[in-house]
C-alpha positions as CSV (number, residue, x, y, z in Angstrom):
1,X,-8.0,-17.3,18.2
2,X,-9.3,-20.4,17.5
3,X,-11.6,-20.1,19.6
4,X,-12.7,-15.8,18.8
5,X,-12.8,-17.1,14.8
6,X,-15.5,-20.1,15.8
7,X,-17.3,-17.8,18.1
8,X,-17.6,-15.0,16.0
9,X,-18.7,-17.7,12.9
10,X,-21.6,-18.5,15.2
11,X,-22.6,-15.1,15.7
12,X,-22.4,-13.9,11.8
13,X,-24.0,-17.8,10.8
14,X,-27.2,-16.9,12.8
15,X,-28.0,-13.6,10.9
16,X,-26.2,-14.8,7.4
17,X,-28.1,-17.5,6.1
18,X,-25.7,-18.3,3.5
19,X,-22.3,-18.2,6.0
20,X,-21.2,-21.8,5.5
21,X,-17.7,-23.3,7.4
22,X,-15.6,-25.7,5.6
23,X,-13.0,-27.8,7.0
24,X,-9.8,-30.0,5.7
25,X,-10.2,-33.0,8.5
26,X,-9.0,-30.4,11.2
27,X,-10.3,-27.9,13.6
28,X,-11.9,-30.5,16.1
29,X,-12.4,-29.6,19.2
30,X,-12.8,-26.3,18.2
31,X,-15.6,-26.3,15.1
32,X,-18.0,-28.6,16.8
33,X,-20.3,-26.0,18.0
34,X,-20.9,-24.8,14.8
35,X,-21.5,-28.2,13.0
36,X,-24.1,-28.9,16.0
37,X,-26.0,-25.3,15.6
38,X,-25.9,-25.1,11.3
39,X,-25.5,-28.9,10.2
40,X,-25.7,-28.0,6.9
41,X,-23.8,-25.1,6.6
42,X,-21.0,-27.6,7.7
43,X,-19.2,-29.7,5.7
44,X,-16.1,-31.3,6.2
45,X,-14.2,-32.2,2.9
46,X,-11.2,-34.2,4.5
47,X,-7.9,-35.0,3.8
48,X,-7.9,-33.4,-0.1
49,X,-6.7,-29.9,0.3
50,X,-7.2,-29.3,-3.6
51,X,-10.4,-30.9,-3.8
52,X,-11.1,-28.7,-0.7
53,X,-10.1,-25.5,-2.0
54,X,-12.1,-26.2,-5.4
55,X,-15.7,-27.2,-3.6
56,X,-14.7,-23.9,-2.0
57,X,-14.5,-22.1,-5.0
58,X,-17.7,-23.7,-6.0
59,X,-20.0,-23.3,-3.6
60,X,-19.0,-19.2,-3.4
61,X,-19.7,-19.2,-7.8
62,X,-23.4,-20.6,-6.5
63,X,-23.5,-17.5,-4.4
64,X,-22.9,-18.9,-0.5
65,X,-20.4,-17.6,2.2
66,X,-17.7,-20.5,2.4
67,X,-15.0,-19.7,5.0
68,X,-12.3,-22.7,4.4
69,X,-10.4,-23.4,7.5
70,X,-7.2,-25.1,7.4
71,X,-3.8,-26.2,8.5
72,X,-2.0,-22.9,7.1
73,X,1.2,-25.4,5.4
74,X,-1.6,-27.8,3.5
75,X,-4.1,-25.4,2.3
76,X,-1.4,-22.8,0.9
77,X,1.3,-25.3,-0.3
78,X,-0.7,-28.2,-1.6
79,X,-3.5,-26.4,-2.9
80,X,-1.7,-23.2,-4.6
81,X,-2.3,-23.4,-8.0
82,X,-6.4,-23.9,-6.9
83,X,-6.4,-20.8,-4.8
84,X,-4.8,-18.8,-7.6
85,X,-6.9,-19.7,-10.2
86,X,-9.9,-21.4,-8.8
87,X,-10.4,-18.6,-5.8
88,X,-8.4,-15.5,-7.4
89,X,-8.7,-15.6,-11.3
90,X,-12.3,-16.1,-11.0
91,X,-12.6,-13.7,-8.4
92,X,-14.6,-16.1,-5.9
93,X,-15.2,-14.9,-2.5
94,X,-13.9,-17.5,-0.6
95,X,-12.6,-16.5,2.8
96,X,-9.6,-19.0,3.7
97,X,-8.2,-18.8,7.4
98,X,-5.2,-20.7,7.9
99,X,-4.5,-21.8,11.2
100,X,-0.8,-22.6,12.8
101,X,0.9,-19.5,11.0
102,X,4.6,-19.5,11.5
103,X,6.0,-22.4,14.1
104,X,2.7,-23.1,16.0
105,X,3.3,-26.7,15.0
106,X,7.0,-26.3,16.0
107,X,7.6,-29.9,16.9
108,X,6.0,-31.7,13.5
109,X,8.9,-30.3,11.6
110,X,9.1,-28.8,8.2
111,X,6.2,-30.5,6.7
112,X,3.9,-28.5,9.4
113,X,5.9,-25.4,9.6
114,X,4.0,-22.2,7.8
115,X,6.8,-19.5,6.6
116,X,6.4,-19.1,3.3
117,X,2.3,-18.5,3.0
118,X,2.5,-15.1,3.5
119,X,4.8,-14.7,0.5
120,X,3.2,-16.9,-2.2
121,X,-0.4,-15.7,-0.8
122,X,0.3,-12.1,-1.4
123,X,1.6,-12.4,-4.6
124,X,-1.7,-13.9,-6.1
125,X,-3.9,-10.9,-7.6
126,X,-7.3,-10.3,-6.0
127,X,-6.4,-11.6,-2.9
128,X,-6.6,-9.7,0.6
129,X,-4.8,-10.7,3.0
130,X,-4.5,-10.5,6.8
131,X,-2.4,-11.4,9.8
132,X,-4.1,-10.5,12.9
133,X,-2.0,-10.6,15.9
134,X,-4.4,-11.5,18.9
135,X,-8.0,-12.0,19.1
136,X,-9.5,-8.6,18.8
137,X,-7.8,-8.4,15.3
138,X,-8.8,-11.8,14.5
139,X,-12.7,-10.8,15.1
140,X,-11.9,-7.3,12.7
141,X,-10.2,-9.8,10.0
142,X,-12.8,-12.3,9.4
143,X,-15.4,-9.4,9.9
144,X,-14.0,-7.3,6.8
145,X,-13.2,-9.9,4.6
146,X,-16.6,-11.4,4.8
147,X,-18.2,-8.3,4.7
148,X,-15.8,-7.5,1.4
149,X,-16.8,-9.8,-0.9
150,X,-13.8,-10.9,-2.1
151,X,-11.3,-13.8,-1.9
152,X,-9.1,-13.2,1.4
153,X,-6.8,-15.1,2.9
154,X,-6.5,-15.0,7.1
155,X,-3.8,-16.5,8.9
156,X,-3.6,-17.2,12.3
157,X,-1.6,-18.7,15.2
158,X,-2.9,-22.4,17.2
159,X,-1.8,-22.0,20.2
160,X,-3.5,-19.6,23.2
161,X,-3.0,-15.5,21.6
162,X,-3.5,-13.2,24.8
163,X,-5.6,-10.3,23.9
164,X,-3.5,-7.2,23.4
165,X,-5.7,-4.6,22.5
166,X,-7.0,-3.6,25.7
167,X,-9.0,-0.5,24.7
168,X,-11.3,0.3,21.9
169,X,-9.1,0.2,18.4
170,X,-10.9,1.4,15.5
171,X,-9.5,-1.0,13.0
172,X,-9.5,0.2,8.6
173,X,-8.4,-2.4,6.3
174,X,-4.7,-1.0,4.5
175,X,-4.2,0.7,7.6
176,X,-2.1,0.0,10.6
177,X,-2.6,0.0,14.3
178,X,-0.6,2.3,16.3
179,X,-0.1,0.5,19.8
180,X,2.5,2.8,20.8
181,X,3.8,6.1,19.6
182,X,7.7,6.5,19.1
183,X,10.1,8.8,17.7
184,X,13.5,6.9,17.4
185,X,13.1,3.5,16.4
186,X,9.5,2.0,14.8
187,X,8.5,-1.8,15.2
188,X,6.2,-2.7,12.5
189,X,4.9,-6.4,13.2
190,X,2.4,-8.8,12.0
191,X,0.9,-11.7,13.3
192,X,1.0,-13.9,16.8
193,X,4.6,-12.0,17.1
194,X,2.4,-8.9,18.5
195,X,2.7,-9.9,21.9
196,X,7.0,-10.5,21.6
197,X,7.2,-7.2,19.7
198,X,5.7,-5.5,23.1
199,X,7.9,-6.7,25.1
200,X,11.0,-6.1,22.8
201,X,9.0,-2.2,22.9
202,X,8.8,-1.9,26.9
203,X,12.5,-3.2,27.1
204,X,14.1,0.0,24.9
205,X,11.6,2.2,25.9
206,X,13.1,1.5,30.2
207,X,16.7,2.3,28.0
208,X,15.3,5.9,27.1
209,X,14.9,4.6,23.7
210,X,11.4,6.5,21.7
211,X,10.2,3.2,20.0
212,X,6.5,3.0,17.8
213,X,5.1,-0.1,17.4
214,X,2.4,-0.9,14.7
215,X,0.3,-3.7,14.8
216,X,-0.4,-4.5,10.4
217,X,-3.1,-7.3,10.5
218,X,-3.8,-5.9,6.9
219,X,-0.7,-6.9,5.2
220,X,-2.9,-6.7,1.4
221,X,-3.5,-4.2,1.3
222,X,-0.8,-2.5,3.3
223,X,-0.4,1.1,4.9
224,X,2.6,2.3,2.8
225,X,1.5,6.0,4.2
226,X,2.4,4.9,7.5
227,X,5.6,3.2,6.8
228,X,6.8,6.5,4.6
229,X,6.0,9.0,7.3
230,X,7.5,6.8,9.9
231,X,10.6,6.2,7.9
232,X,10.5,9.9,7.6
233,X,12.0,10.6,11.9
234,X,13.1,6.7,12.7
235,X,16.6,6.4,13.3
236,X,15.4,2.2,12.1
237,X,12.6,0.8,10.9
238,X,12.1,-2.9,11.9
239,X,9.9,-5.7,10.9
240,X,8.9,-8.7,13.2
241,X,7.5,-11.6,11.6
242,X,6.8,-15.6,12.4
243,X,7.5,-16.3,8.6
244,X,11.1,-16.3,6.5
245,X,12.3,-12.7,5.6
246,X,11.8,-13.7,1.7
247,X,9.1,-12.4,1.2
248,X,6.7,-12.0,4.3
249,X,6.0,-8.6,6.2
250,X,9.9,-7.1,5.5
251,X,9.8,-7.5,2.1
252,X,6.9,-5.7,1.6
253,X,7.8,-3.1,4.0
254,X,11.4,-2.4,1.9
255,X,9.4,-2.6,-1.0
256,X,7.9,0.8,0.2
257,X,11.1,2.1,1.5
258,X,12.6,1.7,-2.0
259,X,10.5,2.8,-3.8
260,X,10.3,6.1,-1.4
261,X,12.6,9.0,-3.1
262,X,13.4,10.4,0.1
263,X,13.5,7.2,2.0
264,X,17.0,6.3,3.8
265,X,16.1,4.7,6.6
266,X,17.9,1.9,7.5
267,X,16.0,-1.8,8.0
268,X,16.3,-4.8,10.2
269,X,14.1,-7.6,9.4
270,X,13.4,-10.0,11.6
271,X,12.4,-13.1,10.9
272,X,13.4,-16.8,9.8
273,X,16.4,-17.1,7.0
274,X,16.3,-18.7,4.1
275,X,16.1,-22.3,5.5
276,X,14.8,-24.7,6.8
277,X,14.1,-25.6,10.5
278,X,16.1,-28.6,11.1
279,X,16.0,-28.9,14.7
280,X,13.0,-30.4,16.4
281,X,11.3,-28.0,19.1
282,X,8.2,-26.5,20.1
283,X,7.8,-22.5,19.4
284,X,9.6,-20.9,21.9
285,X,12.6,-23.2,21.1
286,X,12.4,-21.9,17.3
287,X,12.1,-18.5,18.2
288,X,14.9,-18.9,20.3
289,X,17.2,-20.6,17.6
290,X,16.4,-18.5,15.0
291,X,16.8,-15.3,17.2
292,X,13.3,-14.0,17.8
293,X,13.1,-14.3,21.0
294,X,12.3,-10.3,22.5
295,X,15.6,-10.5,24.3
296,X,17.4,-11.6,21.4
297,X,15.7,-9.1,19.3
298,X,16.4,-6.4,21.7
299,X,19.8,-6.6,21.6
300,X,20.3,-7.0,17.9
301,X,18.0,-3.1,17.9
302,X,20.5,-1.8,20.8
303,X,23.5,-3.3,18.6
304,X,22.0,-1.6,15.6
305,X,21.8,2.1,17.1
306,X,25.3,2.1,18.6
């Protein structure tokens, strides 16, 4: 998704002279082509996360179109107040792209793990929140965020994320993307867990369990209609995310179901429990440790279905 991001930025910047890219001393080996082609429209603010956000807000207030690119954990935690007041409160149309969601920097430990950012960002007023699951969704999210002329946050992974959508997909802000149709179990997934969710869906289908799968690249606004509709026919609703179970996609879906007077469908939230990851290991190790490997989720769903 990182390469798709920079390729899309270059393409858009060639026709939009106001588009700028700001980095927080990160993204090297990815951002150089933009810097080489557009020079003054590229700025490295350095390791100064709070100032980084305030500079982006100021540039937006002057009529430019800044895209702020930084590591998720640094941008959303260290600069939360600046995001809240300088961007959201003043409605400065900064598009923030956070790289390294979840356990992308797994070996670096809790300082680099990004497990609370969706919870933080979706609680801020005036802010669109995107969590694309593959390069196709990434391109749409960036284009849609820039076209919205509103404050926006896009959360992406760091490693190579395969293309899941092999056919043409029509995206719409606030709408889920149906990957597979099913009636027994419905899986709602966001971000880099999309490829793992596809594996879970295939294993359940092989067992004769009709399983629907919906990707949720738009977290805020959320597709409440699809969630409520699927709850009417599903025996079990599951959410899958590389994020804490507190405040993320699972919490958002639970809020929708709890507000539905007809809702009584059981919900299973697959995510990281309310804890730190205290063992060192890469992304695959951490997913397995927290029960988020496809085989583990498959077995849990089977057990829930009895």
